[in-house]
C-alpha positions as CSV (number, residue, x, y, z in Angstrom):
1,M,0.2,0.2,-0.1
2,K,0.9,3.3,-0.7
3,I,0.5,6.3,1.4
4,Q,1.1,10.4,0.0
5,L,0.8,12.7,2.2
6,L,1.6,15.9,1.0
7,T,1.2,19.8,2.2
8,Y,1.6,22.8,-0.2
9,T,3.0,26.3,-0.4
10,S,3.0,28.9,-2.8
11,D,6.8,27.5,-3.8
12,A,7.4,24.3,-2.8
13,I,5.5,20.7,-2.3
14,Y,6.4,19.0,1.0
15,E,6.0,15.1,2.1
16,P,6.3,15.0,6.0
17,C,7.2,12.0,7.7
18,T,4.0,10.7,9.8
19,E,4.2,8.6,13.0
20,E,1.5,6.2,14.1
21,N,-1.9,6.1,11.8
22,I,-3.3,8.8,9.4
23,E,-6.7,8.5,10.2
24,L,-10.1,9.9,8.4
25,T,-13.2,10.7,8.9
26,S,-16.6,11.5,6.7
27,E,-19.8,11.8,8.6
28,R,-23.1,11.7,5.8
29,K,-24.6,15.2,6.8
30,G,-23.5,18.3,8.7
31,I,-19.6,17.3,9.5
32,P,-16.8,17.7,7.0
33,A,-14.5,15.0,6.0
34,K,-11.4,15.3,8.9
35,L,-7.9,14.2,8.5
36,V,-5.9,13.4,11.2
37,F,-1.9,12.9,11.0
38,K,1.0,13.5,13.6
39,V,4.3,14.7,12.6
40,L,7.8,15.3,14.6
41,K,8.7,18.8,14.8
42,D,10.4,19.9,11.3
43,S,12.0,23.2,11.6
44,G,13.0,23.3,8.1
45,Y,9.7,22.8,6.7
46,P,7.2,25.6,8.9
47,M,3.7,23.5,8.7
48,Y,0.6,26.0,9.2
49,E,-3.0,27.0,9.7
50,G,-4.8,27.2,6.3
51,Q,-2.1,25.3,4.4
52,A,-3.1,23.1,1.6
53,V,-2.8,19.0,2.1
54,T,-4.0,15.9,0.0
55,L,-3.9,12.4,1.1
56,K,-3.5,9.6,-2.2
57,I,-3.3,5.7,-1.3
58,N,-1.9,3.6,-4.2
59,G,-2.6,6.7,-6.7
60,T,-6.7,7.4,-5.5
61,G,-7.0,10.9,-4.3
62,V,-9.0,10.5,-0.6
63,F,-8.4,13.7,0.6
64,Y,-8.2,17.8,-0.4
65,G,-8.1,20.3,2.5
66,Y,-6.5,22.7,4.8
67,I,-4.8,22.6,8.0
68,F,-7.2,23.8,11.1
69,T,-5.3,22.6,14.4
70,K,-1.9,22.0,15.8
71,N,-1.5,20.1,19.0
72,R,2.5,19.9,20.1
73,D,3.4,17.6,23.1
74,K,6.3,18.0,25.7
75,E,8.5,15.6,22.7
76,Q,7.4,18.1,20.0
77,R,4.9,15.8,18.3
78,I,2.8,17.9,16.7
79,T,-0.8,16.3,15.4
80,Y,-2.5,17.8,12.6
81,T,-5.9,18.4,12.1
82,C,-7.1,19.1,8.4
83,Y,-10.5,19.7,7.1
84,D,-11.9,19.7,3.3
85,Q,-13.8,22.5,1.9
86,L,-17.1,21.3,3.7
87,R,-15.8,23.0,6.9
88,Y,-16.9,26.8,5.5
89,F,-20.1,25.6,5.7
90,K,-20.2,25.7,9.1
91,N,-20.5,29.1,8.4
92,K,-23.3,31.5,9.6
93,D,-25.5,33.3,7.1
94,T,-29.5,34.2,5.8
95,Y,-30.7,33.1,2.8
96,V,-34.4,34.1,1.4
97,Y,-35.3,31.9,-1.6
98,T,-38.3,31.0,-4.4
99,G,-38.1,28.5,-6.8
100,L,-34.9,26.7,-6.3
101,T,-33.9,23.3,-6.4
102,A,-31.4,21.9,-3.5
103,S,-29.0,21.8,-6.4
104,S,-29.0,25.3,-7.1
105,L,-28.8,26.2,-4.0
106,I,-26.0,24.4,-3.1
107,Q,-24.5,26.0,-6.0
108,M,-25.5,29.8,-5.4
109,I,-24.0,28.9,-1.9
110,C,-20.7,27.8,-2.9
111,E,-20.0,30.5,-5.6
112,D,-21.0,33.4,-2.3
113,F,-18.5,31.5,-0.4
114,G,-15.5,30.8,-3.5
115,L,-15.7,27.1,-3.0
116,K,-14.8,24.5,-5.5
117,V,-17.6,22.6,-6.9
118,G,-18.0,19.5,-9.3
119,N,-20.4,17.4,-10.1
120,V,-24.4,18.1,-8.6
121,S,-27.0,16.5,-9.2
122,D,-30.3,17.3,-10.4
123,T,-32.3,17.2,-7.4
124,G,-35.5,18.1,-9.3
125,Y,-38.0,19.3,-6.4
126,V,-38.6,22.9,-6.9
127,I,-38.5,24.4,-3.4
128,P,-41.4,26.9,-3.1
129,Q,-40.3,29.5,-1.1
130,R,-37.9,29.5,2.1
131,I,-36.9,31.6,4.7
132,E,-33.4,30.7,6.3
133,S,-32.0,33.0,8.8
134,N,-28.8,32.9,10.9
135,K,-28.5,29.2,10.3
136,T,-25.4,27.5,9.3
137,L,-24.8,26.5,5.2
138,F,-25.1,23.2,6.7
139,D,-28.7,23.6,7.9
140,I,-29.5,25.2,5.6
141,V,-28.7,22.9,2.4
142,Q,-29.5,20.3,5.0
143,N,-33.3,21.6,5.3
144,A,-33.8,22.1,0.7
145,L,-32.4,18.3,1.0
146,D,-35.0,17.0,3.6
147,L,-37.7,19.0,1.9
148,T,-36.3,16.9,-1.4
149,M,-36.9,13.7,0.4
150,V,-39.8,14.1,2.0
151,N,-41.4,15.0,-1.4
152,T,-39.4,12.9,-3.8
153,N,-38.5,10.3,-1.6
154,S,-34.8,10.7,-2.9
155,L,-32.1,10.9,-0.6
156,Y,-28.9,12.9,-1.4
157,C,-25.4,13.3,0.2
158,L,-23.2,16.6,0.0
159,Y,-19.7,15.9,0.1
160,D,-15.9,16.7,-0.5
161,S,-14.3,14.9,-3.6
162,Y,-10.9,15.4,-3.8
163,G,-11.2,19.1,-3.2
164,S,-14.8,19.8,-5.4
165,I,-18.3,20.2,-3.7
166,T,-20.1,17.6,-4.9
167,L,-23.8,16.5,-4.7
168,S,-25.1,12.4,-5.4
169,N,-27.7,10.8,-5.2
170,V,-27.3,7.7,-2.3
171,S,-28.5,5.4,-5.0
172,D,-26.2,6.4,-7.2
173,M,-23.1,5.9,-4.6
174,K,-23.1,1.9,-4.1
175,V,-19.7,-0.1,-3.8
176,P,-19.7,-3.7,-5.0
177,M,-18.4,-5.3,-2.0
178,V,-19.8,-7.3,1.2
179,I,-18.5,-7.0,5.0
180,D,-19.7,-10.2,7.0
181,S,-18.3,-12.1,9.6
182,E,-14.9,-12.6,8.1
183,T,-13.9,-9.1,7.2
184,G,-15.3,-7.4,10.1
185,Q,-13.3,-8.3,13.3
186,N,-16.4,-6.6,15.5
187,F,-19.7,-5.3,15.5
188,D,-21.7,-3.0,17.8
189,Y,-25.6,-3.3,17.4
190,Q,-28.0,-1.0,19.3
191,S,-32.1,-0.8,18.9
192,S,-34.1,2.0,20.2
193,I,-37.0,4.2,19.9
194,D,-35.1,6.9,22.0
195,E,-33.5,9.3,18.9
196,Q,-35.3,9.7,15.6
197,T,-38.2,7.5,16.7
198,Y,-41.8,9.2,16.3
199,N,-45.5,7.8,16.6
200,K,-47.0,10.9,16.4
201,I,-46.6,14.3,13.5
202,K,-47.8,17.6,14.0
203,L,-47.2,20.4,12.0
204,T,-48.7,24.2,12.3
205,Y,-49.1,26.9,9.7
206,D,-49.9,30.3,10.5
207,N,-52.4,31.0,7.3
208,K,-51.7,35.1,7.2
209,T,-54.8,35.4,4.6
210,T,-57.4,33.7,6.8
211,G,-55.2,34.8,10.3
212,K,-55.6,31.1,11.4
213,R,-53.6,28.6,12.6
214,E,-53.6,25.4,10.8
215,V,-52.6,22.3,12.2
216,Y,-51.9,18.3,10.9
217,I,-51.6,15.8,12.6
218,A,-51.2,12.2,11.9
219,Q,-50.5,9.8,14.5
220,D,-50.0,5.5,14.9
221,S,-52.5,4.7,17.7
222,N,-50.9,1.0,18.2
223,N,-47.1,1.9,18.5
224,M,-48.2,5.2,21.0
225,N,-50.0,2.6,23.1
226,Q,-46.8,0.2,23.1
227,W,-43.9,3.3,23.5
228,G,-46.1,6.7,24.9
229,I,-46.5,9.6,22.7
230,L,-43.5,10.6,20.7
231,Q,-44.1,13.6,19.2
232,Y,-42.6,15.2,16.0
233,F,-43.2,19.1,16.0
234,D,-42.5,21.5,13.1
235,T,-44.0,24.5,11.3
236,L,-44.4,25.1,7.8
237,Q,-43.7,27.5,5.6
238,E,-45.8,29.0,2.4
239,G,-46.2,26.7,-0.1
240,E,-45.9,23.1,1.1
241,N,-48.7,20.7,1.7
242,G,-48.9,19.8,5.7
243,A,-51.4,17.0,4.9
244,E,-48.8,15.5,2.7
245,K,-46.4,16.0,4.5
246,V,-47.4,15.2,7.8
247,N,-47.7,11.9,7.0
248,Q,-44.7,11.1,5.0
249,L,-42.8,12.0,7.9
250,L,-44.8,9.7,9.9
251,S,-44.0,6.6,7.1
252,Y,-40.5,8.1,7.9
253,Y,-40.0,8.3,11.4
254,D,-42.6,5.8,12.9
255,K,-40.2,2.7,13.6
256,K,-37.6,1.5,16.0
257,S,-34.2,2.6,15.3
258,R,-31.1,0.6,14.6
259,K,-27.4,1.5,14.1
260,L,-25.1,-0.9,13.3
261,T,-21.1,-0.7,14.0
262,I,-18.4,-2.3,12.3
263,K,-15.1,-2.5,13.9
264,D,-11.4,-3.0,12.2
265,A,-13.3,-4.4,8.6
266,W,-10.8,-4.4,5.8
267,G,-10.6,-1.0,4.5
268,D,-11.5,0.2,0.7
269,V,-10.8,3.7,0.1
270,R,-13.8,3.6,-2.2
271,V,-16.3,3.6,0.8
272,R,-17.1,6.9,2.5
273,A,-20.1,8.4,4.3
274,G,-23.0,8.2,1.7
275,T,-21.9,5.3,0.2
276,S,-23.6,1.3,0.6
277,L,-22.3,-2.2,0.4
278,I,-23.5,-5.2,1.6
279,I,-23.5,-6.5,5.0
280,S,-24.0,-10.3,5.9
281,L,-24.4,-10.6,9.6
282,K,-26.6,-12.2,12.5
283,L,-27.2,-9.7,14.8
284,G,-29.5,-11.6,17.6
285,D,-33.2,-9.9,16.8
286,I,-32.5,-9.4,13.5
287,S,-30.3,-10.6,10.2
288,V,-29.0,-8.4,7.4
289,N,-28.4,-9.9,4.4
290,N,-28.9,-6.3,2.0
291,F,-26.8,-2.9,0.9
292,M,-26.3,-0.7,4.2
293,L,-25.6,3.1,4.3
294,C,-22.9,4.6,5.4
295,E,-23.7,7.1,8.1
296,K,-20.1,8.0,9.5
297,V,-16.5,6.6,8.3
298,T,-12.8,5.8,9.6
299,H,-10.0,5.0,7.7
300,K,-6.9,4.0,9.4
301,F,-3.6,3.8,7.5
302,G,-0.6,2.8,9.2
303,N,2.2,-0.1,9.2
304,N,1.0,-1.6,5.5
305,L,-2.7,-1.6,6.9
306,H,-5.9,-0.2,6.1
307,T,-8.7,-0.9,8.2
308,M,-12.0,1.3,8.7
309,D,-15.1,1.4,11.4
310,L,-18.3,2.0,9.7
311,T,-21.1,3.4,11.4
312,L,-24.1,2.0,9.3
313,I,-28.1,2.6,8.6
314,G,-30.7,1.0,5.8
315,G,-33.9,-0.8,6.2
316,E,-34.9,-0.4,9.9
317,F,-31.3,1.1,10.3
318,I,-32.8,4.5,9.7
319,A,-31.1,8.3,9.7
């Protein structure tokens, strides 16, 4: 396995000698990809915040980002934490827009903040009107993607593909590989109604024309008797179909959440948050033998060994 970690200045390229593992972590939404590595202090070549960093594995570019944090210990070992362009989606702003798709919104935001854009899939659904006040760019985009999912049943993933902001339908991000008891060292499986589970959906809309508040409710009485009332509440914006949205949200959230974490599987650089791969495992109360979606992926490179930790959802494993 060939690992090539490079840092760049305006007039030089440097390949630092790393200690211990290099770790690359990606999450499906709301978090930039993070690269962490450790080097001994080299007085001949300063490495500083804002400096560009790339990582290639066997010639394939897997990370392009910038140094954001340096931590130094008494032995003069420095741990560098780098993020890709999505780090700038933590910026806050206000956007008011009408008649845009999530794709168009992403392209507009990237242009406003000087970010390089790659392939942005057409999300299709036109959002009638939206006011996003004092929110992170992550939240603004995620709200648009959530509206798209509710109205089209299509899930999209925003990520940085080696220096280019990219949006892909997760159905186009399948990796043809299998994780089973032979290729994954260990797993942790959790089922819960404590997170992301709702059996009653309540939406309201303040109708300025009539001066009345419209209330939309959908609920599952059987699950309410079994679990108690677990209520999701939100307000509607102008142009949203409350009757349709309330039922779509109930269909999505009215189930147990299940989370599967696999430790130290054989690594594959094609796998990142948002990709899907085949999982074939017996978990006790449920067996899995189908594609599952990677919610979080951590790659570990070192000593000629590449492993990865995966957090997965899919089927009853909901986001």
